[in-house]
C-alpha positions as CSV (number, residue, x, y, z in Angstrom):
1,X,-9.6,151.0,10.8
2,X,-10.1,152.5,14.3
3,X,-11.8,155.9,14.0
4,X,-9.7,157.3,16.8
5,X,-6.0,158.4,16.8
6,X,-3.6,157.0,19.3
7,X,-4.4,159.9,21.6
8,X,-8.0,158.9,21.7
9,X,-9.1,162.0,19.7
10,X,-11.8,161.3,17.1
11,X,-10.5,161.4,13.5
12,X,-12.1,164.0,11.4
13,X,-13.7,163.0,8.0
14,X,-10.8,164.7,6.3
15,X,-8.3,162.4,7.9
16,X,-10.2,159.3,6.8
17,X,-10.5,160.6,3.3
18,X,-6.7,161.2,3.2
19,X,-6.1,157.6,4.4
20,X,-8.6,156.2,1.8
21,X,-6.9,158.2,-1.0
22,X,-3.4,157.0,0.2
23,X,-4.3,153.3,-0.1
24,X,-6.7,153.5,-3.1
25,X,-4.2,152.4,-5.7
26,X,-1.0,150.4,-6.0
27,X,2.1,152.6,-5.6
28,X,4.0,153.4,-8.8
29,X,7.6,153.7,-9.9
30,X,8.2,157.2,-11.3
31,X,11.1,158.5,-13.5
32,X,11.2,162.2,-12.9
33,X,14.1,162.2,-10.4
34,X,16.2,159.8,-12.4
35,X,15.9,161.9,-15.5
36,X,16.7,165.2,-13.7
37,X,19.7,163.7,-11.8
38,X,21.1,162.4,-15.1
39,X,20.5,165.7,-16.9
40,X,22.5,167.6,-14.3
41,X,25.4,165.2,-14.1
42,X,25.8,165.3,-17.8
43,X,26.2,169.1,-17.6
44,X,28.7,169.1,-14.7
45,X,31.2,166.4,-15.6
46,X,34.3,168.6,-15.3
47,X,33.3,170.0,-11.8
48,X,34.2,168.8,-8.3
49,X,31.8,166.0,-7.1
50,X,30.5,167.9,-4.1
51,X,29.3,170.7,-6.4
52,X,27.9,168.3,-9.0
53,X,25.8,166.7,-6.2
54,X,24.6,170.1,-5.0
55,X,23.7,171.3,-8.5
56,X,21.9,168.0,-9.2
57,X,19.9,168.5,-6.0
58,X,19.0,172.0,-7.1
59,X,18.1,170.9,-10.6
60,X,15.8,168.3,-9.1
61,X,14.0,170.7,-6.7
62,X,13.6,173.2,-9.4
63,X,12.0,170.8,-11.9
64,X,10.4,167.9,-10.0
65,X,6.6,168.0,-10.4
66,X,4.8,169.9,-7.6
67,X,2.2,167.7,-5.9
68,X,-0.6,169.1,-3.8
69,X,-3.2,166.4,-3.1
70,X,-6.9,167.0,-2.2
71,X,-7.6,167.9,1.5
72,X,-3.9,168.2,2.5
73,X,-3.0,170.9,5.0
74,X,0.8,170.0,5.0
75,X,2.0,169.7,1.4
76,X,5.1,168.4,-0.3
77,X,5.8,165.0,-1.9
78,X,8.6,163.4,-3.9
79,X,6.2,161.6,-6.2
80,X,3.0,162.5,-8.1
81,X,1.1,159.4,-6.8
82,X,0.7,158.4,-3.1
83,X,3.1,155.9,-1.7
84,X,5.0,155.8,-5.0
85,X,8.8,156.2,-5.4
86,X,11.5,157.8,-7.5
87,X,14.6,155.9,-8.4
88,X,18.3,156.6,-7.6
89,X,20.4,155.4,-10.6
90,X,23.5,157.0,-9.2
91,X,23.6,154.3,-6.5
92,X,22.4,151.3,-8.6
93,X,19.9,150.4,-11.3
94,X,20.6,146.9,-12.7
95,X,18.6,145.1,-10.1
96,X,15.5,147.3,-10.7
97,X,15.6,146.9,-14.5
98,X,15.9,143.1,-14.0
99,X,12.6,143.2,-12.1
100,X,10.6,145.5,-14.4
101,X,8.3,142.7,-15.6
102,X,7.6,141.3,-12.1
103,X,7.4,144.5,-10.0
104,X,3.6,144.6,-10.1
105,X,3.1,140.9,-9.2
106,X,5.8,140.2,-6.6
107,X,4.6,139.3,-3.2
108,X,6.5,141.9,-1.2
109,X,6.1,145.6,-2.0
110,X,4.5,145.4,-5.5
111,X,4.8,148.5,-7.6
112,X,3.1,149.4,-10.9
113,X,5.4,150.6,-13.6
114,X,4.2,151.8,-17.0
115,X,5.9,151.0,-20.3
116,X,6.6,154.7,-20.7
117,X,8.3,154.8,-17.3
118,X,10.4,151.7,-18.2
119,X,11.6,153.4,-21.4
120,X,12.4,156.7,-19.6
121,X,14.3,154.9,-16.9
122,X,16.3,152.8,-19.3
123,X,17.4,155.9,-21.1
124,X,18.4,157.7,-17.9
125,X,20.1,154.6,-16.4
126,X,22.3,154.1,-19.5
127,X,24.4,157.1,-18.5
128,X,25.2,155.5,-15.1
129,X,26.8,152.3,-16.3
130,X,30.2,152.1,-14.7
131,X,29.5,155.2,-12.6
132,X,27.3,153.9,-9.7
133,X,28.4,153.8,-6.1
134,X,27.5,150.1,-5.9
135,X,30.0,149.5,-8.7
136,X,32.6,151.5,-6.9
137,X,32.0,149.5,-3.7
138,X,32.4,146.3,-5.6
139,X,35.7,147.4,-7.0
140,X,37.0,147.8,-3.4
141,X,35.9,144.3,-2.4
142,X,38.2,141.3,-2.5
143,X,37.3,138.7,-5.1
144,X,36.3,136.3,-2.3
145,X,33.8,138.9,-0.9
146,X,32.2,139.4,-4.3
147,X,31.9,135.7,-4.8
148,X,30.3,135.3,-1.4
149,X,27.7,138.0,-2.2
150,X,27.0,136.3,-5.6
151,X,26.3,133.0,-3.8
152,X,24.2,134.7,-1.1
153,X,26.5,133.9,1.8
154,X,25.9,137.5,2.9
155,X,24.7,140.8,1.5
156,X,25.6,144.4,2.3
157,X,21.9,145.1,2.1
158,X,20.3,148.3,1.1
159,X,23.4,150.4,1.7
160,X,25.0,148.6,-1.3
161,X,22.2,149.5,-3.6
162,X,20.8,152.8,-2.2
163,X,21.9,155.8,-0.3
164,X,22.3,156.0,3.5
165,X,19.0,157.5,4.7
166,X,19.8,157.8,8.4
167,X,20.7,161.4,9.1
168,X,20.3,163.6,12.2
169,X,19.0,167.1,11.4
170,X,19.5,170.0,13.8
171,X,15.9,171.1,13.6
172,X,16.4,173.6,16.4
173,X,19.0,175.5,14.4
174,X,16.8,175.4,11.3
175,X,13.8,176.8,13.2
176,X,15.8,179.4,15.2
177,X,18.0,180.7,12.4
178,X,16.0,179.8,9.3
179,X,17.4,178.7,6.0
180,X,18.4,182.2,5.0
181,X,20.2,182.6,8.4
182,X,22.2,179.4,7.8
183,X,22.9,180.4,4.3
184,X,24.4,183.7,5.6
185,X,26.4,181.8,8.1
186,X,27.9,179.7,5.2
187,X,28.5,182.8,3.1
188,X,30.3,184.5,5.9
189,X,32.5,181.4,6.5
190,X,33.2,181.2,2.8
191,X,34.5,184.8,2.8
192,X,37.1,183.8,5.4
193,X,38.6,181.1,3.3
194,X,42.1,181.8,2.2
195,X,43.5,180.3,-0.9
196,X,46.8,179.7,0.9
197,X,45.2,177.4,3.4
198,X,45.8,173.7,3.0
199,X,42.1,172.9,3.1
200,X,41.0,175.8,0.9
201,X,39.7,173.7,-2.0
202,X,37.8,171.2,0.1
203,X,36.3,173.8,2.5
204,X,35.4,176.4,0.0
205,X,33.7,173.9,-2.3
206,X,31.8,172.4,0.6
207,X,30.5,175.9,1.6
208,X,29.6,176.6,-2.0
209,X,27.6,173.4,-2.1
210,X,25.8,174.3,1.1
211,X,24.8,177.7,-0.3
212,X,23.6,176.1,-3.6
213,X,21.6,173.5,-1.6
214,X,20.0,176.0,0.7
215,X,19.0,178.2,-2.2
216,X,17.4,175.2,-3.9
217,X,15.3,174.3,-0.8
218,X,14.1,177.9,-0.5
219,X,13.2,178.0,-4.2
220,X,11.4,174.6,-3.8
221,X,9.4,176.0,-0.9
222,X,8.4,179.0,-3.0
223,X,7.2,176.8,-5.8
224,X,4.7,175.3,-3.4
225,X,3.6,178.7,-2.2
226,X,2.7,180.1,-5.6
């Protein structure tokens, strides 16, 4: 690999060691997020969906393993191992379970998955049968569309099996106001909600979810600072 960055600046030995560590091993499938997501949803079944998702997000950030790898100056990772991945059973899981035995040997994007992880995922996934967003999407489709997908005439692609990952973050606002400042903004707006308003339930639950999520991110950052 070229010893210079795109800017022409010489890479330091630390950068090369980070790159070597990143590609030293095959990426892995991990089960922590799936288990935490499932734990939370089991505990909030009677609550509005937007609050369930916020509380699940908070539960994940409070309990997901902290990962600080050697020589890192910027820390934070969703997985314990480099280039590995968590799973999202709330979107779909059948396709992944069907590939458990071939994940490590497939030609495109191979992943190692241990027997322990397979067992943990199967246990967590069992809760989501009949509850996934891909199953909900399938229910909305005409029989002809489902048949066409089954015979590979077309596919909805990743959006059918996973979440939509394309978002636009207002980083300027985050940097200027800070998470606590945005939280205060949401709290002030929540105080103005009137139970007589037609959108009270939707708006107030949304703002509560925003506050829960911001508190979760702040606590997650503090976990890395300790």
